[in-house]
C-alpha positions as semicolon CSV with decimal commas, in nm:
position;residue;x (nm);y (nm);z (nm)
1;M;2,526;0,885;-2,757
2;K;2,310;0,690;-2,511
3;L;2,002;0,842;-2,328
4;V;1,933;0,682;-1,983
5;I;1,590;0,749;-1,831
6;A;1,539;0,692;-1,464
7;E;1,213;0,748;-1,261
8;K;1,279;1,017;-1,068
9;P;1,541;1,322;-1,073
10;S;1,731;1,218;-0,774
11;V;1,807;0,873;-0,908
12;A;1,904;1,039;-1,224
13;Q;2,138;1,245;-1,058
14;S;2,299;0,929;-0,862
15;I;2,343;0,781;-1,195
16;A;2,477;1,055;-1,406
17;R;2,736;1,113;-1,102
18;V;2,863;0,753;-1,167
19;I;2,872;0,764;-1,558
20;G;3,019;1,106;-1,580
21;A;2,733;1,303;-1,709
22;N;2,776;1,627;-1,499
23;Q;2,652;1,901;-1,717
24;R;2,297;2,034;-1,633
25;R;2,068;2,096;-1,903
26;E;1,674;2,186;-1,888
27;G;1,528;1,863;-1,774
28;Y;1,841;1,622;-1,810
29;L;2,211;1,615;-1,771
30;E;2,497;1,548;-2,017
31;G;2,836;1,408;-2,004
32;G;3,077;1,187;-2,205
33;D;2,830;0,950;-2,422
34;Y;2,547;0,970;-2,214
35;L;2,228;1,204;-2,160
36;V;2,045;1,134;-1,840
37;S;1,679;1,232;-1,780
38;W;1,384;1,114;-1,574
39;C;1,009;1,054;-1,584
40;L;0,863;1,189;-1,266
41;G;0,680;0,873;-1,179
42;H;0,416;0,808;-1,444
43;L;0,406;1,038;-1,721
44;V;0,148;0,845;-1,926
45;G;-0,171;0,677;-1,847
46;P;-0,492;0,533;-2,024
47;A;-0,699;0,784;-2,187
48;P;-1,030;0,907;-2,030
49;P;-1,360;0,751;-2,196
50;D;-1,450;1,082;-2,370
51;Q;-1,124;1,055;-2,580
52;Y;-1,264;0,768;-2,733
53;E;-1,619;0,930;-2,794
54;A;-1,685;1,270;-2,677
55;R;-2,045;1,175;-2,530
56;L;-1,870;0,949;-2,287
57;K;-1,752;1,262;-2,081
58;R;-2,125;1,240;-1,931
59;W;-2,182;0,925;-1,714
60;A;-2,486;0,717;-1,837
61;A;-2,564;0,370;-1,755
62;E;-2,664;0,314;-2,119
63;D;-2,334;0,364;-2,242
64;L;-2,175;0,083;-2,029
65;P;-1,972;-0,126;-2,073
66;I;-1,667;0,084;-2,200
67;L;-1,438;-0,169;-2,351
68;P;-1,178;-0,011;-2,572
69;E;-1,088;-0,231;-2,884
70;S;-0,762;0,002;-2,934
71;W;-0,655;0,166;-2,648
72;Q;-0,545;0,522;-2,629
73;W;-0,292;0,674;-2,392
74;V;-0,232;1,027;-2,269
75;T;0,025;1,246;-2,104
76;F;-0,074;1,376;-1,760
77;P;-0,122;1,773;-1,801
78;D;0,095;1,852;-1,497
79;K;0,381;1,662;-1,638
80;E;0,359;1,759;-2,008
81;R;0,690;1,962;-2,012
82;Q;0,891;1,692;-1,887
83;F;0,739;1,451;-2,140
84;K;0,833;1,702;-2,417
85;V;1,187;1,710;-2,292
86;L;1,218;1,305;-2,304
87;R;1,039;1,309;-2,666
88;E;1,290;1,573;-2,798
89;L;1,580;1,359;-2,657
90;M;1,448;1,033;-2,805
91;R;1,423;1,217;-3,145
92;R;1,765;1,331;-3,136
93;E;1,990;1,193;-3,433
94;D;2,285;1,150;-3,218
95;V;2,087;0,945;-2,950
96;K;2,159;0,592;-3,097
97;E;2,047;0,369;-2,789
98;L;1,836;0,417;-2,478
99;V;1,870;0,270;-2,120
100;C;1,560;0,197;-1,913
101;A;1,698;0,268;-1,561
102;T;1,356;0,321;-1,394
103;D;1,289;0,125;-1,095
104;A;1,349;-0,252;-1,151
105;G;1,006;-0,377;-1,101
106;R;0,660;-0,386;-1,280
107;E;0,559;-0,042;-1,247
108;G;0,914;0,092;-1,307
109;E;0,880;-0,113;-1,657
110;L;0,549;0,013;-1,723
111;I;0,655;0,381;-1,669
112;F;0,954;0,368;-1,906
113;R;0,758;0,162;-2,195
114;L;0,449;0,395;-2,191
115;V;0,689;0,703;-2,255
116;Y;0,901;0,514;-2,499
117;R;0,567;0,389;-2,703
118;Q;0,386;0,750;-2,666
119;C;0,701;0,905;-2,773
120;G;0,665;0,678;-3,086
121;C;1,049;0,564;-3,029
122;S;1,171;0,263;-3,208
123;K;1,550;0,288;-3,122
124;P;1,704;-0,005;-2,925
125;F;1,726;-0,009;-2,538
126;K;1,897;-0,185;-2,275
127;R;1,789;-0,243;-1,926
128;L;1,960;-0,136;-1,621
129;W;1,829;-0,409;-1,333
130;I;2,008;-0,301;-0,978
131;S;1,885;-0,325;-0,621
132;S;2,086;-0,060;-0,481
133;L;2,173;0,302;-0,581
134;E;2,539;0,266;-0,442
135;D;2,808;0,360;-0,692
136;E;2,941;0,024;-0,714
137;A;2,608;-0,135;-0,789
138;I;2,546;0,139;-1,063
139;R;2,876;0,080;-1,190
140;E;2,816;-0,295;-1,187
141;G;2,469;-0,267;-1,351
142;F;2,602;-0,053;-1,642
143;A;2,850;-0,337;-1,694
144;H;2,589;-0,600;-1,731
145;L;2,294;-0,407;-1,903
146;R;2,043;-0,640;-2,042
147;D;1,847;-0,656;-2,376
148;G;1,540;-0,447;-2,326
149;H;1,308;-0,698;-2,482
150;D;1,432;-0,958;-2,197
151;Y;1,172;-0,771;-1,971
152;D;0,891;-0,793;-2,240
153;R;0,695;-1,030;-2,027
154;L;0,713;-0,807;-1,736
155;Y;0,588;-0,518;-1,921
156;E;0,303;-0,721;-2,053
157;A;0,188;-0,820;-1,719
158;A;0,226;-0,455;-1,610
159;L;0,016;-0,330;-1,910
160;C;-0,245;-0,597;-1,829
161;R;-0,261;-0,492;-1,457
162;A;-0,321;-0,104;-1,569
163;K;-0,580;-0,197;-1,839
164;A;-0,759;-0,438;-1,585
165;D;-0,784;-0,168;-1,320
166;W;-0,935;0,058;-1,595
167;L;-1,172;-0,160;-1,705
168;V;-1,289;-0,270;-1,361
169;G;-1,289;0,075;-1,193
170;M;-1,411;0,290;-1,481
171;N;-1,703;0,075;-1,551
172;A;-1,789;-0,024;-1,196
173;T;-1,749;0,317;-1,076
174;R;-1,986;0,481;-1,351
175;L;-2,236;0,192;-1,318
176;F;-2,301;0,210;-0,935
177;S;-2,250;0,597;-0,924
178;T;-2,535;0,631;-1,206
179;L;-2,756;0,383;-1,023
180;Y;-2,748;0,539;-0,684
181;G;-2,718;0,910;-0,779
182;R;-2,373;0,984;-0,627
183;K;-2,002;0,897;-0,707
184;L;-1,933;0,542;-0,557
185;T;-1,549;0,467;-0,619
186;V;-1,502;0,122;-0,698
187;G;-1,160;-0,047;-0,774
188;R;-1,019;-0,383;-0,868
189;V;-0,827;-0,430;-0,554
190;Q;-0,955;-0,173;-0,289
191;T;-1,324;-0,293;-0,315
192;P;-1,239;-0,646;-0,211
193;T;-0,992;-0,495;0,035
194;L;-1,275;-0,284;0,194
195;A;-1,489;-0,594;0,179
196;M;-1,258;-0,782;0,428
197;L;-1,256;-0,461;0,659
198;V;-1,641;-0,455;0,646
199;E;-1,659;-0,832;0,742
200;R;-1,457;-0,800;1,023
201;N;-1,655;-0,487;1,146
202;E;-1,972;-0,677;1,105
203;K;-1,847;-0,964;1,312
204;I;-1,735;-0,707;1,568
205;Q;-2,064;-0,524;1,578
206;G;-2,270;-0,881;1,573
207;F;-2,087;-1,005;1,858
208;Q;-2,256;-1,100;2,173
209;K;-2,021;-1,107;2,467
210;E;-2,081;-1,394;2,725
211;K;-1,999;-1,381;3,083
212;Y;-1,785;-1,649;3,224
213;Y;-1,620;-1,701;3,557
214;N;-1,259;-1,806;3,654
215;V;-1,172;-1,981;4,001
216;E;-0,809;-1,887;4,112
217;L;-0,602;-2,066;4,382
218;A;-0,316;-1,859;4,538
219;C;-0,008;-1,955;4,725
220;G;0,190;-1,649;4,780
221;E;0,272;-1,545;4,441
222;R;0,187;-1,890;4,275
223;R;-0,145;-1,892;4,054
224;F;-0,327;-2,172;3,961
225;V;-0,658;-2,125;3,759
226;K;-0,976;-2,311;3,643
227;E;-1,114;-2,117;3,351
228;K;-1,425;-2,031;3,178
229;I;-1,711;-2,157;3,398
230;A;-2,044;-2,054;3,280
231;D;-2,228;-2,055;3,594
232;R;-2,145;-1,820;3,874
233;E;-2,313;-2,040;4,124
234;E;-2,088;-2,320;4,013
235;A;-1,796;-2,107;4,033
236;E;-1,865;-1,997;4,372
237;A;-1,926;-2,337;4,492
238;I;-1,581;-2,450;4,369
239;R;-1,432;-2,172;4,536
240;D;-1,601;-2,229;4,867
241;A;-1,501;-2,616;4,854
242;C;-1,147;-2,502;4,812
243;A;-1,143;-2,243;5,086
244;G;-0,857;-2,301;5,341
245;K;-0,742;-2,640;5,192
246;E;-0,446;-2,775;5,056
247;A;-0,373;-2,825;4,698
248;V;-0,159;-3,136;4,579
249;V;0,067;-3,097;4,281
250;L;-0,039;-3,368;4,036
251;Q;0,193;-3,305;3,731
252;V;0,480;-3,103;3,612
253;K;0,511;-3,084;3,239
254;Q;0,810;-2,919;3,072
255;E;0,862;-2,940;2,696
256;K;1,155;-2,802;2,514
257;K;1,087;-2,596;2,205
258;S;1,271;-2,367;1,976
259;L;1,187;-2,064;1,770
260;P;1,381;-2,029;1,465
261;P;1,537;-1,682;1,371
262;P;1,290;-1,459;1,171
263;K;1,340;-1,410;0,783
264;L;1,489;-1,086;0,653
265;F;1,225;-0,802;0,561
266;D;1,046;-0,793;0,233
267;L;0,837;-0,476;0,208
268;T;0,519;-0,613;0,349
269;S;0,676;-0,771;0,663
270;L;0,883;-0,429;0,727
271;Q;0,582;-0,217;0,679
272;R;0,383;-0,454;0,937
273;E;0,666;-0,429;1,223
274;S;0,685;-0,066;1,164
275;N;0,326;-0,022;1,217
276;R;0,325;-0,260;1,510
277;L;0,627;-0,109;1,693
278;F;0,611;0,251;1,607
279;G;0,248;0,297;1,466
280;M;0,372;0,422;1,118
281;T;0,130;0,370;0,845
282;A;0,218;0,141;0,542
283;Q;0,249;0,438;0,297
284;H;0,457;0,645;0,554
285;T;0,700;0,365;0,569
286;L;0,714;0,320;0,199
287;D;0,777;0,693;0,155
288;L;1,054;0,675;0,419
289;L;1,203;0,364;0,273
290;Q;1,199;0,550;-0,077
291;G;1,367;0,817;0,073
292;L;1,649;0,593;0,223
293;Y;1,686;0,391;-0,089
294;E;1,760;0,721;-0,321
295;K;2,007;0,826;-0,051
296;K;2,171;0,503;-0,093
297;L;2,121;0,396;0,262
298;I;1,923;0,064;0,204
299;T;1,856;-0,174;-0,117
300;Y;1,581;-0,168;-0,309
301;P;1,250;-0,148;-0,088
302;R;0,968;-0,254;-0,303
303;T;1,062;-0,634;-0,295
304;D;0,855;-0,948;-0,203
305;S;1,155;-1,160;-0,116
306;R;1,292;-1,232;0,206
307;Y;1,612;-1,416;0,111
308;L;1,943;-1,332;-0,060
309;T;2,100;-1,525;-0,346
310;E;2,440;-1,725;-0,283
311;D;2,656;-1,452;-0,440
312;M;2,567;-1,206;-0,177
313;T;2,722;-1,426;0,120
314;Q;3,043;-1,225;0,152
315;T;2,861;-0,879;0,100
316;M;2,612;-0,996;0,382
317;R;2,896;-1,075;0,616
318;E;3,079;-0,734;0,551
319;L;2,749;-0,562;0,592
320;L;2,675;-0,731;0,939
321;A;3,011;-0,633;1,051
322;L;2,910;-0,263;1,011
323;I;2,594;-0,279;1,218
324;P;2,771;-0,261;1,547
325;E;2,922;0,077;1,455
326;L;2,581;0,199;1,403
327;F;2,366;0,035;1,669
328;F;2,448;-0,049;2,020
329;F;2,236;-0,373;1,992
330;G;2,455;-0,489;1,723
331;K;2,734;-0,547;1,992
332;H;2,528;-0,853;2,091
333;A;2,567;-1,025;1,774
334;S;2,769;-1,360;1,742
335;P;3,112;-1,338;1,588
336;E;3,008;-1,611;1,328
337;P;2,680;-1,523;1,187
338;R;2,490;-1,800;1,024
339;I;2,420;-1,646;0,681
340;A;2,322;-1,986;0,524
341;H;1,991;-1,913;0,702
342;V;1,914;-1,619;0,476
343;V;2,035;-1,788;0,145
344;N;1,779;-1,934;-0,108
345;N;1,841;-1,872;-0,470
346;E;1,493;-2,011;-0,561
347;K;1,315;-1,753;-0,336
348;V;1,485;-1,442;-0,492
349;S;1,321;-1,344;-0,807
350;D;1,360;-0,968;-0,913
351;H;1,492;-0,846;-0,602
352;H;1,649;-0,979;-0,294
353;A;1,543;-0,889;0,064
354;I;1,591;-0,540;0,219
355;L;1,944;-0,456;0,355
356;L;2,135;-0,173;0,482
357;T;2,403;-0,081;0,264
358;R;2,785;0,024;0,330
359;E;2,680;0,395;0,290
360;A;2,468;0,371;0,584
361;A;2,774;0,347;0,811
362;K;2,905;0,644;0,679
363;E;2,572;0,880;0,678
364;Q;2,552;1,074;1,010
365;S;2,225;1,268;0,935
366;F;1,870;1,086;0,985
367;S;1,537;1,183;1,082
368;G;1,412;1,012;1,385
369;E;1,185;0,798;1,197
370;E;1,459;0,723;0,929
371;W;1,687;0,614;1,222
372;K;1,406;0,390;1,371
373;L;1,352;0,205;1,015
374;L;1,737;0,169;0,971
375;A;1,738;0,022;1,318
376;L;1,463;-0,222;1,215
377;I;1,622;-0,332;0,918
378;A;1,975;-0,381;1,115
379;K;1,800;-0,565;1,376
380;Q;1,635;-0,806;1,121
381;M;1,974;-0,879;0,959
382;L;2,147;-0,958;1,276
383;C;1,860;-1,181;1,416
384;A;1,804;-1,362;1,101
385;T;2,175;-1,484;1,112
386;E;2,164;-1,598;1,471
387;E;2,090;-1,925;1,649
388;S;1,732;-2,029;1,725
389;C;1,592;-1,908;2,065
390;E;1,529;-2,226;2,286
391;Y;1,277;-2,256;2,559
392;Q;1,058;-2,471;2,791
393;V;0,691;-2,449;2,798
394;Q;0,572;-2,539;3,147
395;E;0,235;-2,668;3,281
396;I;0,176;-2,749;3,640
397;L;-0,149;-2,921;3,726
398;V;-0,278;-2,927;4,091
399;R;-0,588;-3,083;4,267
400;C;-0,779;-2,906;4,537
401;G;-1,080;-3,141;4,643
402;E;-1,223;-3,291;4,328
403;E;-1,119;-2,995;4,102
404;I;-0,811;-2,960;3,877
405;F;-0,650;-2,636;3,839
406;T;-0,351;-2,517;3,595
407;A;-0,071;-2,292;3,574
408;K;0,133;-2,241;3,248
409;G;0,467;-2,048;3,178
410;K;0,746;-2,011;2,951
411;R;1,115;-1,997;3,034
412;I;1,388;-1,929;2,800
413;T;1,670;-2,150;2,825
414;K;1,890;-2,022;2,536
415;P;1,817;-1,696;2,391
416;G;1,977;-1,711;2,049
417;W;1,840;-1,426;1,848
418;Q;1,620;-1,299;2,119
419;T;1,934;-1,138;2,284
420;I;1,956;-0,900;2,012
421;Y;1,569;-0,852;1,978
422;Q;1,550;-0,776;2,339
423;A;1,863;-0,529;2,330
424;F;1,682;-0,354;2,024
425;R;1,333;-0,343;2,200
426;Q;1,484;-0,189;2,508
427;Q;1,622;0,091;2,297
428;F;1,356;0,164;2,068
429;C;1,022;0,016;2,219
430;P;1,069;-0,046;2,595
431;Q;0,682;-0,062;2,639
432;E;0,660;-0,377;2,442
433;K;0,538;-0,672;2,668
434;N;0,786;-0,933;2,783
435;E;0,641;-1,263;2,696
436;E;0,843;-1,482;2,914
437;T;0,634;-1,600;3,228
438;P;0,861;-1,865;3,428
439;L;0,687;-2,088;3,671
440;P;0,815;-2,176;4,044
441;E;0,991;-2,507;4,088
442;L;0,742;-2,765;4,214
443;K;0,791;-3,145;4,256
444;E;0,483;-3,389;4,194
445;G;0,309;-3,458;4,546
446;E;0,400;-3,121;4,689
447;R;0,127;-2,995;4,891
448;L;0,039;-2,631;4,889
449;V;-0,193;-2,417;5,132
450;V;-0,414;-2,220;4,896
451;E;-0,664;-1,935;4,910
452;S;-0,967;-1,953;4,661
453;S;-1,124;-1,665;4,487
454;V;-1,372;-1,602;4,187
455;S;-1,318;-1,342;3,906
456;E;-1,559;-1,246;3,648
457;H;-1,478;-1,234;3,284
458;Y;-1,632;-1,183;2,922
459;T;-1,555;-1,326;2,614
460;S;-1,374;-1,095;2,340
461;P;-1,509;-0,975;2,003
462;P;-1,284;-1,010;1,706
463;K;-0,996;-0,743;1,676
464;A;-1,034;-0,442;1,446
465;F;-0,785;-0,465;1,187
466;T;-0,449;-0,258;1,227
467;E;-0,243;-0,191;0,920
468;D;-0,027;-0,459;1,043
469;S;-0,303;-0,710;1,044
470;L;-0,464;-0,575;0,727
471;L;-0,156;-0,610;0,532
472;S;-0,123;-0,963;0,651
473;A;-0,479;-1,051;0,549
474;M;-0,417;-0,881;0,190
475;E;-0,100;-1,096;0,153
476;T;-0,278;-1,410;0,254
477;A;-0,626;-1,357;0,074
478;G;-0,755;-1,668;-0,106
479;N;-0,469;-1,870;0,031
480;E;-0,718;-2,148;0,116
481;D;-0,831;-2,164;-0,247
482;F;-0,486;-2,233;-0,393
483;L;-0,266;-2,526;-0,401
484;E;0,064;-2,488;-0,179
485;D;0,286;-2,426;-0,460
486;T;0,105;-2,126;-0,609
487;E;0,380;-1,883;-0,665
488;K;0,197;-1,540;-0,527
489;K;-0,105;-1,509;-0,353
490;G;-0,330;-1,209;-0,201
491;L;-0,444;-0,884;-0,296
492;G;-0,229;-0,631;-0,476
493;T;0,147;-0,643;-0,459
494;P;0,383;-0,531;-0,179
495;A;0,440;-0,198;-0,370
496;T;0,076;-0,135;-0,410
497;R;-0,092;-0,229;-0,095
498;A;-0,008;0,093;0,107
499;A;-0,155;0,310;-0,166
500;I;-0,467;0,114;-0,161
501;I;-0,519;0,168;0,198
502;E;-0,466;0,528;0,148
503;K;-0,715;0,554;-0,124
504;L;-0,989;0,389;0,086
505;V;-0,894;0,672;0,354
506;S;-0,904;0,957;0,105
507;S;-1,266;0,832;-0,049
508;R;-1,391;0,836;0,317
509;Y;-1,465;0,476;0,287
510;L;-1,209;0,371;0,588
511;Q;-1,110;0,581;0,879
512;R;-0,816;0,549;1,132
513;K;-0,883;0,538;1,503
514;G;-0,569;0,519;1,652
515;K;-0,395;0,227;1,520
516;Q;-0,742;0,061;1,420
517;L;-0,893;0,090;1,076
518;V;-1,260;0,104;1,083
519;P;-1,506;0,120;0,757
520;T;-1,716;0,408;0,753
521;E;-2,084;0,397;0,701
522;E;-2,052;0,493;0,357
523;G;-1,808;0,219;0,296
524;I;-2,018;-0,041;0,485
525;N;-2,310;0,050;0,259
526;L;-2,092;0,030;-0,058
527;I;-1,989;-0,333;0,008
528;R;-2,352;-0,402;0,093
529;V;-2,441;-0,311;-0,264
530;M;-2,152;-0,460;-0,439
531;P;-2,224;-0,794;-0,621
532;E;-1,979;-1,076;-0,541
533;A;-1,753;-1,059;-0,848
534;V;-1,632;-0,716;-0,742
535;R;-1,596;-0,747;-0,353
536;S;-1,459;-1,106;-0,382
537;P;-1,095;-1,114;-0,228
538;K;-1,060;-1,475;-0,371
539;L;-1,139;-1,361;-0,743
540;T;-0,904;-1,071;-0,696
541;A;-0,643;-1,272;-0,568
542;D;-0,680;-1,507;-0,842
543;W;-0,613;-1,221;-1,107
544;E;-0,276;-1,143;-0,917
545;N;-0,185;-1,499;-0,966
546;E;-0,285;-1,478;-1,331
547;L;-0,086;-1,139;-1,371
548;L;0,236;-1,353;-1,222
549;Q;0,173;-1,621;-1,481
550;V;0,168;-1,349;-1,769
551;E;0,501;-1,229;-1,632
552;R;0,623;-1,561;-1,651
553;G;0,511;-1,642;-1,984
554;N;0,250;-1,905;-1,899
555;V;-0,048;-1,705;-1,966
556;R;-0,127;-1,474;-2,242
557;G;-0,214;-1,125;-2,155
558;D;-0,505;-1,117;-2,394
559;A;-0,642;-1,412;-2,240
560;F;-0,604;-1,255;-1,899
561;L;-0,786;-0,922;-2,018
562;E;-1,069;-1,128;-2,198
563;S;-1,153;-1,259;-1,867
564;I;-1,184;-0,922;-1,716
565;C;-1,381;-0,806;-2,007
566;G;-1,628;-1,078;-1,974
567;M;-1,675;-1,021;-1,604
568;V;-1,725;-0,631;-1,649
569;K;-1,998;-0,720;-1,941
570;E;-2,180;-0,927;-1,686
571;L;-2,157;-0,698;-1,433
572;C;-2,312;-0,421;-1,638
573;A;-2,584;-0,665;-1,790
574;E;-2,694;-0,777;-1,447
575;H;-2,735;-0,453;-1,271
576;R;-2,939;-0,208;-1,514
577;E;-3,203;-0,133;-1,250
578;L;-3,217;-0,034;-0,903
579;P;-3,481;-0,178;-0,658
580;E;-3,704;0,081;-0,509
581;E;-3,594;0,000;-0,151
582;E;-3,229;0,055;-0,227
583;R;-3,273;0,420;-0,402
584;G;-3,227;0,615;-0,063
585;R;-2,906;0,374;0,063
586;F;-2,648;0,675;0,020
587;G;-2,922;0,952;0,110
588;E;-3,159;1,163;-0,093
589;K;-3,002;1,403;-0,369
590;Q;-3,006;1,750;-0,287
591;T;-3,302;1,923;-0,455
592;A;-3,420;2,229;-0,233
593;R;-3,151;2,478;-0,387
594;K;-3,161;2,581;-0,747
595;R;-2,894;2,377;-0,931
596;L;-2,658;2,575;-1,178
597;G;-2,577;2,275;-1,389
598;D;-2,437;1,915;-1,385
599;C;-2,095;1,823;-1,277
600;P;-1,861;1,740;-1,569
601;R;-1,667;1,460;-1,354
602;C;-1,969;1,272;-1,213
603;G;-2,290;1,395;-1,342
604;E;-2,423;1,538;-0,998
605;P;-2,592;1,863;-0,947
606;V;-2,357;2,160;-0,878
607;Y;-2,468;2,444;-0,630
608;E;-2,377;2,777;-0,546
609;G;-2,168;2,832;-0,212
610;N;-2,062;3,151;-0,035
611;T;-1,719;3,133;-0,202
612;N;-1,758;2,872;-0,472
613;Y;-1,980;2,644;-0,700
614;Y;-1,952;2,310;-0,583
615;C;-2,052;1,947;-0,667
616;A;-2,325;1,779;-0,449
617;N;-2,105;1,471;-0,434
618;R;-1,859;1,541;-0,161
619;D;-1,642;1,259;-0,293
620;C;-1,604;1,400;-0,638
621;G;-1,414;1,726;-0,545
622;F;-1,514;1,916;-0,829
623;V;-1,531;2,301;-0,725
624;I;-1,508;2,629;-0,915
625;W;-1,403;2,898;-0,702
626;K;-1,577;3,262;-0,736
627;E;-1,260;3,443;-0,715
628;N;-0,888;3,339;-0,790
629;R;-0,548;3,547;-0,803
630;W;-0,529;3,502;-1,207
631;L;-0,890;3,651;-1,267
632;A;-0,837;3,903;-1,005
633;G;-0,562;4,059;-1,194
634;M;-0,815;4,128;-1,472
635;R;-1,060;4,256;-1,236
636;K;-1,306;3,967;-1,290
637;K;-1,461;3,695;-1,054
638;I;-1,697;3,394;-1,174
639;S;-2,055;3,502;-1,156
640;P;-2,340;3,240;-1,132
641;A;-2,426;3,309;-1,509
642;M;-2,043;3,249;-1,594
643;A;-2,039;2,903;-1,389
644;R;-2,356;2,804;-1,541
645;S;-2,211;2,844;-1,921
646;L;-1,871;2,684;-1,792
647;L;-2,076;2,381;-1,667
648;E;-2,261;2,345;-1,996
649;S;-1,994;2,413;-2,242
650;G;-1,652;2,447;-2,074
651;R;-1,611;2,803;-2,183
652;V;-1,789;3,147;-2,124
653;R;-1,752;3,485;-2,322
654;V;-1,613;3,746;-2,079
655;T;-1,632;4,111;-2,175
656;G;-1,456;4,373;-1,991
657;L;-1,141;4,207;-1,893
658;Y;-0,848;4,441;-1,773
659;S;-0,492;4,413;-1,909
660;Q;-0,237;4,528;-1,660
661;R;0,025;4,548;-1,942
662;T;-0,166;4,785;-2,178
663;K;-0,389;4,929;-1,908
664;R;-0,710;4,867;-2,139
665;N;-1,011;4,653;-2,119
666;F;-1,058;4,350;-2,395
667;D;-1,288;4,078;-2,432
668;A;-1,221;3,696;-2,449
669;D;-1,349;3,337;-2,399
670;L;-1,291;3,195;-2,053
671;V;-1,197;2,831;-2,116
672;M;-1,230;2,591;-1,822
673;E;-0,964;2,289;-1,821
674;D;-1,002;1,995;-1,574
675;N;-0,750;1,732;-1,531
676;G;-0,960;1,529;-1,292
677;E;-0,780;1,690;-0,974
678;R;-0,815;2,039;-1,022
679;I;-0,969;2,319;-1,239
680;S;-0,747;2,565;-1,444
681;F;-0,842;2,831;-1,692
682;R;-0,705;2,994;-2,011
683;L;-0,821;3,265;-2,245
684;D;-0,921;3,208;-2,587
685;F;-0,971;3,470;-2,877
686;P;-1,179;3,296;-3,127
687;A;-1,326;3,629;-3,276
688;H;-1,149;3,918;-3,126
689;K;-0,780;3,992;-3,055
690;G;-0,718;4,125;-2,691
691;A;-0,545;4,414;-2,604
């Protein structure tokens, strides 16, 4: 019997249907020689500090840095049930082999391996590595399963990433939170990303606009301009000198240029375009793409490649032929697509570029946003296999009096791939501006009667980041510091960048204003107190490159982690005390109200509100509600005295609880449990049995 473990139930069901495991069981499917189960994403993660030592539950600067010698891992409480299912399946005597069928990437590998290790399993396992959930792709994948240990380096890189994020995030967050008296969330990738946003914001805020003037000559619809004259009097003098005079065409320049077809989409480029054209956030785009992947309508979305391998040439040809059945703009495609444009074996690592699948031509039920993303992918597939767009850049110089004026334009001579793009644009985003500005036909020496005028303008500040431009900046961060042949650059990975942006928003360090991403005052202050080692995009991009080298076997994982530990040690040693002038940067701590105790998560004071007991640190989120349905059924609510005891020891003795079953009162300990996201309670009977 073989146990197949997927990442999500929907993926497990797709696999089970293909391999004949059609009998439903509790937490898995069974059939033939297979058991098929799933992980619900990450089931296992790094243990919190207090699992190493109980005293580390309280945040204290003197306990830093926390550097585990032997790492411990825990099962997430809300996923304990499925973890137990997997553990029982792994321990079955009839299970002789496992198949890792989690998503074929770094994080998918980590999800499976941590569960495998946490369950104490040592049975052999194979690896299913596919880029599509179509039936044929699954069958082909099972026919060519790889030995699981072929991906040990991928797992090592994933494990190093998880440990590095924990080391930097846990230590830096505790360090600066204790220094400033409130929770300040710091992350290995999110803080450098925020630093880029803050730097751009400071340039915008510090920008001093400057006035300038343009002098324009008009001859019917023709316009010639002399730009950026600093002095108004000078501009008006030029205008007056040209008033009612003739202008002579000095030169007509025309240069032929071509615009090559775009590449196919990887995840980042697709997220950028969906944000630019449709205003979708990166995370929302990724969520939609994951759904389309699980519906078998697109290939694996979390890819960083924009090419295909040679063996996909015929498949690509067949897919291109299906697009006109789905989208009207596909009818403009050339009968002979240039598939060689998108084939490059050396530029495909784990997964090829994002494509539609054959199933997309069969599916009829799409949401409006799914339809737009499918259209984007289809448009890119067609455009990438078309001819280049050819155009002429035009520039006309005229002289009026002693001054030279210019007109510039662009005229498409052979649209190539732009034919499809324009057809797509008319259907899905007609508001997008057309860049073609052809100039009138003029000859050198031709004389024109013109009218002159002056217009006032101001220099423009840098533009605020949108998700489109931020994703681009994250992708290229640190490029200037790397050699051209560096294999991977930037902050984060295509699969994690969207989550980083969302974490900054949820932490209230970043806010959305329309399409713009703007740092909050809290985010700005956070970056101002962060040392260079924590906020440096260059350093973090360098770490990402090292992780890739770990994956390639060129760098040892323990060497990478040694460098992270060294940085954390140095950080904690250099920031033991806070200058007096910095103490009020994030606002004074609340002291006027009577505190019930300290927050078990961040150490901040906990106060009583009208309906709850809440942490003074608004970013912490810790709260105990005075009333909940479970306690109400026992005719109790949490009093201030009970809350004080819960904060101090995590439990409180409660008398006079009412049993709905026996209709009698009983006594018990109320025990508080906190998984870091929400509070829950249970009853304990250490000395007395309840009714």
